[in-house]
C-alpha positions as CSV (number, residue, x, y, z in Angstrom):
1,L,0.0,0.0,0.0
2,G,2.8,2.4,0.9
3,A,4.4,1.9,-2.5
4,A,1.1,2.5,-4.3
5,L,0.5,5.7,-2.3
6,A,4.0,6.9,-3.1
7,H,2.7,7.5,-6.6
8,R,0.3,10.0,-5.2
9,P,-2.9,8.6,-6.8
10,D,-6.0,10.9,-7.0
11,A,-8.3,8.1,-6.0
12,L,-8.5,4.6,-4.5
13,I,-11.2,1.9,-4.5
14,V,-11.4,-0.1,-1.2
15,A,-12.9,-3.6,-2.1
16,N,-11.0,-5.9,0.3
17,P,-12.9,-8.0,2.9
18,T,-15.1,-5.9,5.2
19,A,-13.0,-6.1,8.4
20,L,-9.9,-4.9,6.5
21,H,-11.3,-1.8,4.9
22,L,-10.0,0.8,7.4
23,G,-6.4,-0.5,7.2
24,V,-6.4,0.7,3.6
25,A,-8.9,3.6,3.8
26,I,-7.2,5.6,6.6
27,P,-3.7,5.7,5.0
28,A,-5.2,6.5,1.6
29,A,-7.3,9.3,3.1
30,L,-4.3,10.8,4.9
31,A,-2.5,10.7,1.5
32,G,-5.3,12.9,0.0
33,C,-7.1,10.2,-2.0
34,H,-10.7,10.3,-2.9
35,I,-12.1,6.9,-1.9
36,L,-14.8,4.6,-3.2
37,M,-15.4,2.2,-0.3
38,E,-17.3,-1.0,-0.8
39,K,-20.2,-1.5,1.7
40,P,-20.4,-1.9,4.6
41,V,-17.8,0.6,5.8
42,S,-16.3,-1.9,8.2
43,D,-17.3,-4.7,10.6
44,S,-17.7,-2.3,13.5
45,L,-17.7,1.4,14.2
46,E,-14.2,1.4,15.7
47,G,-11.9,3.7,13.7
48,M,-14.6,5.8,12.2
49,D,-13.4,9.0,13.9
50,E,-9.9,8.3,12.8
51,L,-11.1,7.9,9.2
52,K,-13.1,11.2,9.4
53,N,-10.0,13.0,10.7
54,A,-7.9,11.4,7.9
55,L,-10.3,12.6,5.3
56,R,-10.4,16.1,6.8
57,S,-6.6,16.2,6.9
58,G,-6.0,14.8,3.4
59,G,-8.9,16.7,1.8
60,G,-10.4,13.8,-0.1
61,K,-14.1,12.7,-0.4
62,L,-15.5,9.3,0.4
63,L,-18.3,7.6,-1.5
64,V,-19.8,4.4,0.0
65,G,-20.6,1.8,-2.6
66,F,-24.3,1.3,-2.1
67,Q,-25.0,1.0,-5.8
68,F,-28.8,0.7,-5.5
69,R,-28.7,4.5,-5.1
70,F,-28.2,4.4,-8.9
71,H,-31.1,2.1,-9.7
72,P,-33.5,3.9,-12.0
73,G,-36.5,2.1,-10.4
74,L,-35.5,3.3,-6.9
75,R,-34.6,6.7,-8.1
76,K,-38.1,7.0,-9.6
77,A,-39.5,5.8,-6.3
78,A,-37.7,8.6,-4.5
79,A,-39.0,11.1,-7.0
80,L,-42.6,9.9,-6.6
81,L,-42.4,9.9,-2.8
82,R,-41.1,13.5,-3.0
83,Q,-44.1,14.4,-5.2
84,G,-46.6,12.8,-2.7
85,A,-47.7,10.3,-5.4
86,I,-48.9,7.7,-2.7
87,G,-49.6,10.2,0.1
88,R,-47.8,9.8,3.3
89,P,-45.8,6.6,3.6
90,V,-47.1,4.4,6.4
91,F,-45.5,0.9,5.8
92,A,-42.6,-0.6,3.9
93,R,-41.5,-4.1,3.3
94,A,-38.1,-5.1,1.7
95,H,-37.2,-8.7,1.1
96,W,-33.8,-9.9,-0.2
97,G,-33.1,-13.7,-0.2
98,E,-30.3,-15.2,-2.3
99,Y,-28.7,-18.6,-2.1
100,L,-25.1,-17.9,-1.1
101,P,-23.4,-20.9,-2.8
102,A,-24.7,-19.7,-6.1
103,W,-23.1,-16.2,-5.8
104,H,-19.7,-17.4,-6.9
105,P,-20.1,-21.0,-7.8
106,W,-16.4,-21.3,-8.9
107,E,-15.2,-20.8,-5.3
108,D,-16.0,-22.3,-1.9
109,Y,-18.5,-19.9,-0.3
110,R,-17.4,-21.1,3.1
111,Q,-14.0,-19.4,2.6
112,S,-15.5,-16.1,1.4
113,Y,-15.6,-13.0,3.6
114,T,-19.4,-13.4,3.4
115,S,-19.2,-16.5,5.6
116,R,-16.3,-15.6,8.0
117,P,-17.0,-13.7,11.2
118,E,-13.4,-12.5,11.5
119,L,-13.8,-10.8,8.1
120,G,-17.1,-9.1,8.9
121,G,-19.3,-11.7,7.2
122,G,-23.0,-12.6,7.8
123,V,-26.1,-11.7,5.9
124,V,-26.9,-8.6,7.9
125,R,-23.7,-6.8,7.0
126,T,-23.2,-8.4,3.5
127,L,-26.8,-7.6,2.3
128,S,-27.0,-4.3,4.0
129,H,-28.2,-2.4,0.8
130,P,-31.8,-2.2,1.9
131,F,-30.9,-0.4,5.1
132,D,-29.4,2.3,2.9
133,Y,-32.2,2.6,0.4
134,L,-34.9,2.5,3.0
135,R,-33.2,5.4,4.8
136,W,-32.8,7.2,1.5
137,L,-36.5,6.8,0.6
138,L,-38.2,7.1,4.0
139,G,-35.8,9.0,6.3
140,E,-33.7,8.0,9.3
141,A,-34.5,4.6,10.8
142,E,-34.2,2.8,14.0
143,V,-34.4,-1.0,14.8
144,T,-37.3,-1.9,17.0
145,F,-37.0,-5.7,16.9
146,A,-34.9,-8.3,15.1
147,Q,-34.5,-12.0,14.9
148,V,-31.3,-13.4,13.4
149,G,-29.9,-16.9,13.2
150,A,-28.4,-19.7,11.1
151,L,-31.5,-21.5,9.8
152,G,-30.1,-23.3,6.7
153,D,-27.6,-26.0,6.0
154,L,-24.8,-23.9,4.8
155,D,-22.3,-24.9,7.6
156,I,-21.1,-21.4,8.2
157,P,-20.4,-19.7,11.6
158,V,-22.4,-16.6,10.8
159,E,-26.1,-15.7,10.6
160,D,-27.8,-16.7,7.3
161,S,-31.2,-15.2,8.0
162,A,-32.7,-12.1,9.6
163,E,-36.1,-10.6,10.2
164,I,-36.0,-7.0,11.2
165,N,-38.6,-4.4,12.2
166,L,-37.9,-0.7,11.7
167,R,-39.4,2.7,12.5
168,F,-38.7,5.7,10.4
169,A,-38.4,9.4,11.3
170,G,-41.5,10.3,9.3
171,G,-43.7,7.9,11.3
172,A,-43.7,5.0,8.9
173,I,-42.9,1.5,10.1
174,G,-41.3,-1.2,8.1
175,S,-39.8,-4.7,8.0
176,L,-36.8,-6.2,6.3
177,H,-36.0,-9.8,5.5
178,L,-32.5,-10.9,4.6
179,D,-31.2,-14.4,3.9
180,Y,-28.5,-16.5,2.2
181,L,-30.9,-19.3,1.5
182,Q,-33.7,-18.5,-1.0
183,Q,-33.9,-20.2,-4.3
184,P,-34.6,-18.7,-6.8
185,P,-33.3,-15.3,-5.5
186,V,-35.9,-12.6,-4.6
187,H,-35.2,-8.9,-4.1
188,R,-38.2,-6.6,-3.9
189,L,-39.7,-3.6,-2.1
190,E,-43.2,-2.4,-1.4
191,I,-44.1,0.9,0.2
192,S,-47.7,1.6,1.1
193,G,-49.0,5.2,1.7
194,T,-52.2,6.8,2.6
195,S,-53.2,7.1,-1.0
196,G,-51.3,4.5,-3.0
197,T,-48.6,1.9,-3.2
198,L,-45.1,1.5,-4.8
199,R,-43.8,-1.9,-5.8
200,W,-40.3,-2.6,-7.1
201,D,-38.8,-5.9,-8.1
202,N,-35.1,-6.2,-8.8
203,A,-35.8,-9.1,-11.2
204,D,-36.8,-6.8,-14.0
205,G,-36.1,-3.4,-12.3
206,T,-39.6,-2.1,-13.0
207,L,-41.3,0.2,-10.5
208,H,-45.1,0.1,-10.3
209,C,-47.1,2.8,-8.7
210,F,-50.8,2.7,-7.7
211,R,-52.4,6.1,-7.3
212,A,-55.7,5.9,-5.4
213,E,-57.2,9.0,-7.1
214,V,-57.0,7.3,-10.5
215,G,-57.6,3.8,-9.3
216,Q,-55.0,2.1,-11.5
217,W,-51.4,1.0,-11.7
218,E,-48.7,2.8,-13.8
219,S,-45.4,1.1,-14.7
220,H,-41.9,2.7,-14.9
221,P,-39.6,0.2,-16.6
222,T,-35.8,0.5,-16.9
223,S,-34.4,1.8,-20.1
224,E,-33.4,-0.6,-22.9
225,G,-30.1,-2.2,-22.3
226,F,-30.2,-1.8,-18.5
227,E,-28.4,-4.6,-16.7
228,R,-26.9,-5.2,-13.2
229,N,-23.6,-3.8,-14.3
230,T,-25.2,-0.5,-15.2
231,L,-25.4,0.3,-11.5
232,F,-21.7,-0.1,-11.1
233,L,-20.9,1.9,-14.2
234,D,-23.2,4.8,-13.1
235,E,-21.6,4.6,-9.6
236,L,-18.1,4.9,-11.1
237,R,-19.2,7.9,-13.3
238,H,-20.5,9.6,-10.2
239,F,-17.2,8.8,-8.4
240,M,-15.3,10.5,-11.3
241,D,-17.5,13.5,-10.8
242,V,-16.7,13.5,-7.1
243,I,-12.9,13.3,-7.9
244,A,-13.2,16.2,-10.3
245,G,-15.1,18.3,-7.8
246,R,-18.3,18.3,-9.9
247,A,-20.4,16.5,-7.3
248,E,-20.7,15.6,-3.7
249,P,-21.0,11.8,-2.8
250,V,-24.6,10.7,-3.0
251,C,-23.8,8.2,-0.3
252,S,-21.4,9.7,2.2
253,L,-19.3,8.2,5.0
254,E,-22.0,9.4,7.5
255,D,-24.6,7.4,5.5
256,G,-22.3,4.4,5.7
257,I,-21.9,4.8,9.5
258,R,-25.7,5.0,10.0
259,V,-26.2,1.8,8.0
260,Q,-23.4,0.1,10.1
261,Q,-25.1,1.2,13.3
262,L,-28.4,-0.3,12.1
263,A,-26.6,-3.6,11.3
264,L,-24.9,-3.6,14.7
265,D,-28.2,-2.9,16.5
266,V,-29.7,-5.9,14.7
267,L,-26.8,-8.1,15.7
268,A,-26.7,-6.9,19.2
269,G,-30.3,-7.8,19.9
270,P,-31.3,-10.6,22.3
271,Y,-33.4,-12.6,19.8
272,R,-31.2,-15.2,18.1
273,I,-33.0,-18.2,16.5
274,K,-31.7,-21.7,15.6
275,A,-32.6,-24.2,13.0
276,G,-35.1,-26.9,13.9
Protein backbone atom coordinates (compact mmCIF):
# COMPACT_ATOMS: atom_id res chain seq x y z
CA LEU A 1 0.00 0.00 0.00
CA GLY A 2 2.79 2.40 0.86
CA ALA A 3 4.43 1.86 -2.51
CA ALA A 4 1.14 2.52 -4.28
CA LEU A 5 0.45 5.69 -2.29
CA ALA A 6 3.97 6.91 -3.07
CA HIS A 7 2.72 7.46 -6.64
CA ARG A 8 0.26 10.03 -5.19
CA PRO A 9 -2.93 8.64 -6.79
CA ASP A 10 -5.98 10.88 -7.00
CA ALA A 11 -8.34 8.10 -5.96
CA LEU A 12 -8.53 4.62 -4.55
CA ILE A 13 -11.16 1.86 -4.46
CA VAL A 14 -11.41 -0.13 -1.22
CA ALA A 15 -12.87 -3.56 -2.05
CA ASN A 16 -11.01 -5.93 0.25
CA PRO A 17 -12.85 -7.96 2.94
CA THR A 18 -15.10 -5.87 5.19
CA ALA A 19 -13.02 -6.11 8.37
CA LEU A 20 -9.90 -4.92 6.51
CA HIS A 21 -11.35 -1.76 4.94
CA LEU A 22 -9.96 0.79 7.37
CA GLY A 23 -6.41 -0.53 7.16
CA VAL A 24 -6.43 0.70 3.55
CA ALA A 25 -8.85 3.62 3.75
CA ILE A 26 -7.19 5.56 6.57
CA PRO A 27 -3.69 5.72 5.02
CA ALA A 28 -5.23 6.55 1.63
CA ALA A 29 -7.33 9.33 3.14
CA LEU A 30 -4.26 10.79 4.88
CA ALA A 31 -2.50 10.73 1.50
CA GLY A 32 -5.28 12.89 0.02
CA CYS A 33 -7.05 10.21 -2.01
CA HIS A 34 -10.70 10.30 -2.89
CA ILE A 35 -12.14 6.93 -1.88
CA LEU A 36 -14.83 4.63 -3.22
CA MET A 37 -15.40 2.20 -0.34
CA GLU A 38 -17.30 -1.03 -0.76
CA LYS A 39 -20.15 -1.45 1.67
CA PRO A 40 -20.37 -1.92 4.59
CA VAL A 41 -17.80 0.60 5.77
CA SER A 42 -16.31 -1.90 8.23
CA ASP A 43 -17.29 -4.70 10.59
CA SER A 44 -17.72 -2.29 13.51
CA LEU A 45 -17.69 1.43 14.25
CA GLU A 46 -14.18 1.41 15.66
CA GLY A 47 -11.87 3.68 13.72
CA MET A 48 -14.60 5.84 12.17
CA ASP A 49 -13.43 9.02 13.92
CA GLU A 50 -9.89 8.28 12.76
CA LEU A 51 -11.15 7.89 9.18
CA LYS A 52 -13.11 11.16 9.41
CA ASN A 53 -10.03 12.97 10.68
CA ALA A 54 -7.88 11.43 7.95
CA LEU A 55 -10.30 12.62 5.26
CA ARG A 56 -10.37 16.07 6.79
CA SER A 57 -6.58 16.19 6.90
CA GLY A 58 -6.05 14.83 3.40
CA GLY A 59 -8.89 16.74 1.77
CA GLY A 60 -10.42 13.81 -0.12
CA LYS A 61 -14.07 12.75 -0.37
CA LEU A 62 -15.47 9.29 0.36
CA LEU A 63 -18.29 7.57 -1.52
CA VAL A 64 -19.77 4.40 -0.02
CA GLY A 65 -20.60 1.76 -2.64
CA PHE A 66 -24.32 1.30 -2.11
CA GLN A 67 -24.97 0.95 -5.82
CA PHE A 68 -28.75 0.71 -5.51
CA ARG A 69 -28.70 4.49 -5.10
CA PHE A 70 -28.21 4.42 -8.87
CA HIS A 71 -31.05 2.06 -9.73
CA PRO A 72 -33.51 3.90 -12.02
CA GLY A 73 -36.50 2.15 -10.41
CA LEU A 74 -35.52 3.26 -6.92
CA ARG A 75 -34.63 6.73 -8.14
CA LYS A 76 -38.10 6.97 -9.64
CA ALA A 77 -39.54 5.78 -6.32
CA ALA A 78 -37.67 8.58 -4.54
CA ALA A 79 -39.05 11.13 -7.00
CA LEU A 80 -42.63 9.87 -6.64
CA LEU A 81 -42.37 9.93 -2.85
CA ARG A 82 -41.15 13.54 -2.98
CA GLN A 83 -44.14 14.38 -5.18
CA GLY A 84 -46.56 12.76 -2.72
CA ALA A 85 -47.74 10.26 -5.35
CA ILE A 86 -48.87 7.73 -2.73
CA GLY A 87 -49.63 10.17 0.06
CA ARG A 88 -47.82 9.81 3.34
CA PRO A 89 -45.81 6.57 3.57
CA VAL A 90 -47.05 4.37 6.38
CA PHE A 91 -45.47 0.94 5.83
CA ALA A 92 -42.56 -0.56 3.90
CA ARG A 93 -41.47 -4.13 3.31
CA ALA A 94 -38.13 -5.07 1.75
CA HIS A 95 -37.16 -8.68 1.07
CA TRP A 96 -33.82 -9.95 -0.19
CA GLY A 97 -33.08 -13.66 -0.21
CA GLU A 98 -30.34 -15.17 -2.35
CA TYR A 99 -28.67 -18.59 -2.09
CA LEU A 100 -25.07 -17.90 -1.08
CA PRO A 101 -23.38 -20.90 -2.80
CA ALA A 102 -24.72 -19.65 -6.15
CA TRP A 103 -23.14 -16.19 -5.84
CA HIS A 104 -19.66 -17.35 -6.92
CA PRO A 105 -20.10 -21.03 -7.85
CA TRP A 106 -16.44 -21.28 -8.92
CA GLU A 107 -15.23 -20.84 -5.32
CA ASP A 108 -15.97 -22.31 -1.89
CA TYR A 109 -18.48 -19.93 -0.31
CA ARG A 110 -17.37 -21.06 3.15
CA GLN A 111 -13.98 -19.43 2.58
CA SER A 112 -15.47 -16.12 1.39
CA TYR A 113 -15.59 -13.03 3.60
CA THR A 114 -19.40 -13.38 3.41
CA SER A 115 -19.17 -16.49 5.63
CA ARG A 116 -16.33 -15.64 8.00
CA PRO A 117 -16.98 -13.67 11.20
CA GLU A 118 -13.37 -12.48 11.48
CA LEU A 119 -13.76 -10.78 8.07
CA GLY A 120 -17.10 -9.13 8.86
CA GLY A 121 -19.32 -11.73 7.21
CA GLY A 122 -22.95 -12.63 7.81
CA VAL A 123 -26.10 -11.74 5.94
CA VAL A 124 -26.92 -8.59 7.94
CA ARG A 125 -23.71 -6.81 6.97
CA THR A 126 -23.23 -8.37 3.55
CA LEU A 127 -26.76 -7.64 2.26
CA SER A 128 -27.01 -4.25 3.97
CA HIS A 129 -28.18 -2.38 0.84
CA PRO A 130 -31.84 -2.24 1.94
CA PHE A 131 -30.87 -0.42 5.14
CA ASP A 132 -29.39 2.28 2.94
CA TYR A 133 -32.15 2.61 0.36
CA LEU A 134 -34.89 2.49 3.01
CA ARG A 135 -33.19 5.40 4.84
CA TRP A 136 -32.83 7.23 1.54
CA LEU A 137 -36.49 6.77 0.61
CA LEU A 138 -38.19 7.06 4.01
CA GLY A 139 -35.83 8.96 6.30
CA GLU A 140 -33.73 8.01 9.28
CA ALA A 141 -34.48 4.60 10.76
CA GLU A 142 -34.16 2.75 14.02
CA VAL A 143 -34.36 -0.97 14.76
CA THR A 144 -37.31 -1.87 16.98
CA PHE A 145 -37.02 -5.68 16.87
CA ALA A 146 -34.87 -8.27 15.13
CA GLN A 147 -34.45 -12.01 14.91
CA VAL A 148 -31.25 -13.40 13.41
CA GLY A 149 -29.85 -16.88 13.18
CA ALA A 150 -28.40 -19.72 11.15
CA LEU A 151 -31.46 -21.53 9.83
CA GLY A 152 -30.12 -23.28 6.75
CA ASP A 153 -27.63 -26.05 6.04
CA LEU A 154 -24.76 -23.90 4.79
CA ASP A 155 -22.35 -24.91 7.56
CA ILE A 156 -21.07 -21.39 8.18
CA PRO A 157 -20.36 -19.70 11.55
CA VAL A 158 -22.41 -16.55 10.81
CA GLU A 159 -26.11 -15.72 10.59
CA ASP A 160 -27.78 -16.70 7.31
CA SER A 161 -31.22 -15.20 8.04
CA ALA A 162 -32.66 -12.06 9.61
CA GLU A 163 -36.11 -10.62 10.16
CA ILE A 164 -36.01 -6.97 11.20
CA ASN A 165 -38.60 -4.37 12.22
CA LEU A 166 -37.86 -0.69 11.66
CA ARG A 167 -39.38 2.68 12.51
CA PHE A 168 -38.70 5.74 10.36
CA ALA A 169 -38.39 9.38 11.33
CA GLY A 170 -41.48 10.33 9.32
CA GLY A 171 -43.67 7.94 11.29
CA ALA A 172 -43.75 4.97 8.92
CA ILE A 173 -42.90 1.48 10.10
CA GLY A 174 -41.26 -1.24 8.09
CA SER A 175 -39.84 -4.72 7.97
CA LEU A 176 -36.79 -6.15 6.28
CA HIS A 177 -36.02 -9.80 5.51
CA LEU A 178 -32.51 -10.93 4.57
CA ASP A 179 -31.23 -14.43 3.91
CA TYR A 180 -28.50 -16.49 2.24
CA LEU A 181 -30.92 -19.34 1.51
CA GLN A 182 -33.67 -18.47 -0.96
CA GLN A 183 -33.88 -20.22 -4.33
CA PRO A 184 -34.58 -18.67 -6.75
CA PRO A 185 -33.34 -15.29 -5.52
CA VAL A 186 -35.86 -12.59 -4.60
CA HIS A 187 -35.18 -8.89 -4.05
CA ARG A 188 -38.19 -6.60 -3.90
CA LEU A 189 -39.66 -3.61 -2.11
CA GLU A 190 -43.18 -2.41 -1.38
CA ILE A 191 -44.10 0.92 0.19
CA SER A 192 -47.72 1.65 1.13
CA GLY A 193 -48.97 5.17 1.67
CA THR A 194 -52.22 6.84 2.64
CA SER A 195 -53.25 7.09 -1.02
CA GLY A 196 -51.31 4.50 -2.98
CA THR A 197 -48.55 1.91 -3.21
CA LEU A 198 -45.12 1.53 -4.78
CA ARG A 199 -43.81 -1.90 -5.81
CA TRP A 200 -40.32 -2.59 -7.13
CA ASP A 201 -38.79 -5.90 -8.11
CA ASN A 202 -35.09 -6.20 -8.84
CA ALA A 203 -35.79 -9.13 -11.18
CA ASP A 204 -36.81 -6.79 -13.99
CA GLY A 205 -36.12 -3.44 -12.34
CA THR A 206 -39.59 -2.06 -13.02
CA LEU A 207 -41.28 0.24 -10.52
CA HIS A 208 -45.09 0.05 -10.29
CA CYS A 209 -47.12 2.85 -8.74
CA PHE A 210 -50.80 2.67 -7.73
CA ARG A 211 -52.43 6.08 -7.31
CA ALA A 212 -55.71 5.87 -5.40
CA GLU A 213 -57.15 8.98 -7.07
CA VAL A 214 -57.04 7.32 -10.49
CA GLY A 215 -57.56 3.76 -9.28
CA GLN A 216 -54.99 2.05 -11.47
CA TRP A 217 -51.37 1.01 -11.68
CA GLU A 218 -48.72 2.76 -13.76
CA SER A 219 -45.40 1.15 -14.68
CA HIS A 220 -41.94 2.68 -14.92
CA PRO A 221 -39.59 0.17 -16.60
CA THR A 222 -35.84 0.54 -16.87
CA SER A 223 -34.39 1.78 -20.13
CA GLU A 224 -33.45 -0.58 -22.93
CA GLY A 225 -30.07 -2.18 -22.32
CA PHE A 226 -30.17 -1.78 -18.55
CA GLU A 227 -28.43 -4.59 -16.66
CA ARG A 228 -26.94 -5.16 -13.23
CA ASN A 229 -23.55 -3.83 -14.30
CA THR A 230 -25.18 -0.51 -15.24
CA LEU A 231 -25.43 0.29 -11.53
CA PHE A 232 -21.68 -0.05 -11.07
CA LEU A 233 -20.89 1.93 -14.20
CA ASP A 234 -23.16 4.77 -13.09
CA GLU A 235 -21.61 4.64 -9.62
CA LEU A 236 -18.13 4.93 -11.13
CA ARG A 237 -19.22 7.85 -13.32
CA HIS A 238 -20.50 9.58 -10.20
CA PHE A 239 -17.22 8.83 -8.41
CA MET A 240 -15.33 10.45 -11.28
CA ASP A 241 -17.50 13.55 -10.82
CA VAL A 242 -16.67 13.51 -7.10
CA ILE A 243 -12.95 13.29 -7.89
CA ALA A 244 -13.25 16.20 -10.34
CA GLY A 245 -15.14 18.33 -7.81
CA ARG A 246 -18.33 18.34 -9.89
CA ALA A 247 -20.44 16.48 -7.30
CA GLU A 248 -20.70 15.56 -3.65
CA PRO A 249 -20.97 11.84 -2.80
CA VAL A 250 -24.60 10.70 -2.98
CA CYS A 251 -23.81 8.18 -0.26
CA SER A 252 -21.40 9.67 2.24
CA LEU A 253 -19.33 8.21 5.03
CA GLU A 254 -22.03 9.39 7.45
CA ASP A 255 -24.59 7.37 5.49
CA GLY A 256 -22.33 4.36 5.72
CA ILE A 257 -21.91 4.82 9.45
CA ARG A 258 -25.67 5.01 9.97
CA VAL A 259 -26.17 1.76 8.03
CA GLN A 260 -23.42 0.13 10.07
CA GLN A 261 -25.12 1.24 13.28
CA LEU A 262 -28.40 -0.31 12.15
CA ALA A 263 -26.64 -3.57 11.33
CA LEU A 264 -24.90 -3.60 14.70
CA ASP A 265 -28.20 -2.88 16.46
CA VAL A 266 -29.69 -5.92 14.73
CA LEU A 267 -26.76 -8.15 15.65
CA ALA A 268 -26.68 -6.92 19.25
CA GLY A 269 -30.33 -7.81 19.86
CA PRO A 270 -31.27 -10.57 22.28
CA TYR A 271 -33.35 -12.58 19.81
CA ARG A 272 -31.24 -15.24 18.10
CA ILE A 273 -32.95 -18.21 16.50
CA LYS A 274 -31.67 -21.67 15.65
CA ALA A 275 -32.59 -24.16 12.96
CA GLY A 276 -35.06 -26.88 13.91
